[in-house]
TIDREN-749072 format. One line per 5 residues: their letters; for each residue x, y, z of C-alpha. Coordinates in Angstrom, 3 decimals. Layout:
% TIDREN-749072
a> X:Y:Z | ...
END
This chain:
% TIDREN-749072
masvv> -69.595:65.628:156.800 | -67.669:62.435:157.553 | -64.581:62.203:159.720 | -62.252:59.694:161.339 | -59.554:60.063:163.963
idsgd> -56.283:58.340:163.150 | -53.878:57.154:165.846 | -50.313:57.132:164.536 | -48.914:55.882:167.817 | -47.428:59.282:168.682
eflka> -50.224:61.683:167.800 | -53.756:61.792:166.477 | -54.941:63.205:163.170 | -58.520:64.042:162.236 | -59.437:63.365:158.605
twfnq> -62.585:65.062:157.289 | -64.556:64.715:154.061 | -67.433:67.009:153.110 | -70.319:65.492:151.102 | -68.428:62.197:150.815
swvlg> -69.826:59.995:153.581 | -69.254:56.940:151.347 | -65.576:57.153:152.350 | -66.443:55.799:155.797 | -67.594:52.558:154.169
kvrhg> -64.028:51.962:152.959 | -62.449:52.043:156.436 | -63.159:49.960:159.545 | -61.846:50.429:163.073 | -58.450:48.751:163.329
davlf> -57.681:48.815:159.580 | -54.157:49.681:158.465 | -54.672:52.693:156.196 | -52.373:55.048:154.299 | -53.611:58.640:154.268
sgkpk> -52.180:61.203:151.886 | -52.960:64.868:151.724 | -51.900:68.185:153.170 | -51.833:68.092:156.981 | -52.568:71.279:158.925
rragr> -52.122:72.019:162.598 | -55.310:73.530:164.024 | -55.953:74.167:167.731 | -53.025:71.925:168.639 | -54.309:68.994:166.540
wemth> -53.340:67.674:163.138 | -56.102:67.677:160.528 | -56.500:66.724:156.868 | -59.395:67.690:154.645 | -60.326:65.280:151.848
priqv> -57.254:63.031:152.191 | -56.820:60.141:149.797 | -56.913:56.787:151.524 | -55.636:53.320:150.762 | -56.467:50.359:153.012
idadd> -53.468:48.043:153.150 | -52.845:44.548:154.455 | -51.515:44.732:158.011 | -48.621:42.460:156.960 | -47.553:45.080:154.406
leahg> -47.680:47.979:156.873 | -43.980:47.832:157.742 | -43.005:47.700:154.069 | -44.742:51.041:153.422 | -42.953:52.872:156.232
gllpk> -43.981:56.203:157.688 | -43.215:58.474:154.755 | -44.129:57.980:151.135 | -42.449:59.753:148.244 | -44.600:61.789:145.874
ypltd> -43.683:61.734:142.191 | -44.980:63.634:139.162 | -47.298:61.347:137.189 | -48.454:60.909:133.620 | -51.775:59.615:132.282
gvtme> -52.390:55.997:133.182 | -49.747:55.762:135.932 | -50.986:55.855:139.521 | -48.917:56.943:142.513 | -49.093:53.398:143.889
vmrrv> -47.609:51.965:140.672 | -44.913:54.665:140.530 | -43.893:53.992:144.145 | -43.722:50.244:143.537 | -41.633:50.636:140.365
trdaa> -39.297:53.136:142.041 | -38.886:50.948:145.120 | -38.163:47.872:142.966 | -35.563:49.818:140.956 | -33.911:51.167:144.112
drfve> -33.828:47.708:145.702 | -32.377:46.201:142.551 | -29.775:48.801:141.624 | -28.856:50.691:144.807 | -25.590:48.776:145.232
hvedp> -24.499:49.954:141.756 | -24.840:53.675:142.594 | -21.841:55.376:144.173 | -22.740:57.020:147.459 | -21.377:60.613:147.659
ipeaw> -21.117:60.350:151.461 | -17.789:58.778:152.535 | -18.251:55.294:153.972 | -16.467:56.256:157.197 | -19.275:58.710:158.006
wdglv> -21.905:56.009:157.914 | -20.465:53.602:160.493 | -22.362:50.678:158.990 | -25.618:52.497:158.308 | -27.593:52.340:155.074
ssvsm> -26.540:54.260:151.975 | -27.738:57.798:151.340 | -29.362:56.637:148.103 | -31.692:54.291:150.005 | -32.170:56.898:152.710
rrwpe> -33.490:59.468:150.225 | -36.003:57.086:148.676 | -37.398:55.243:151.724 | -36.263:57.009:154.915 | -38.677:55.621:157.542
civpn> -38.740:52.107:156.098 | -35.000:51.740:156.423 | -34.064:53.732:159.508 | -36.807:54.597:162.013 | -34.826:57.430:163.646
rstit> -33.630:59.287:160.573 | -33.375:62.658:162.368 | -30.328:61.351:164.261 | -28.681:60.303:161.022 | -29.593:63.560:159.296
srrvg> -28.024:65.624:162.079 | -24.876:63.468:161.903 | -24.682:64.027:158.150 | -24.791:67.828:158.510 | -22.318:67.874:161.380
g> -24.818:68.123:164.262
END
């Protein structure tokens, strides 16, 4: 069994791999790493079993944000490629898509189209915006 404890800044998450100790060779203390998998709360702690990992350049950490979209894939297309293509398309064409939320509701905030695709990257406190959008 191999495991690491991840510090997100707010909470900790324990990632565990069974019969895959080679995974530890991919990660060093202090690395910026994206973990994807199904988190579970157990005994008051977050845990993931067999998460996928991707070590990223610390300079790119902010560009990835806190949440990553998950898309259906086809043979030969990885999630990383799909996210990059989708992000590039959103960045390039977002100003051409009509936002269904009236501009007056936004008070200068980002468009709902961008918000749906890359919520944490664009607005760190999206729960405030979400509650405003639903009348909270």
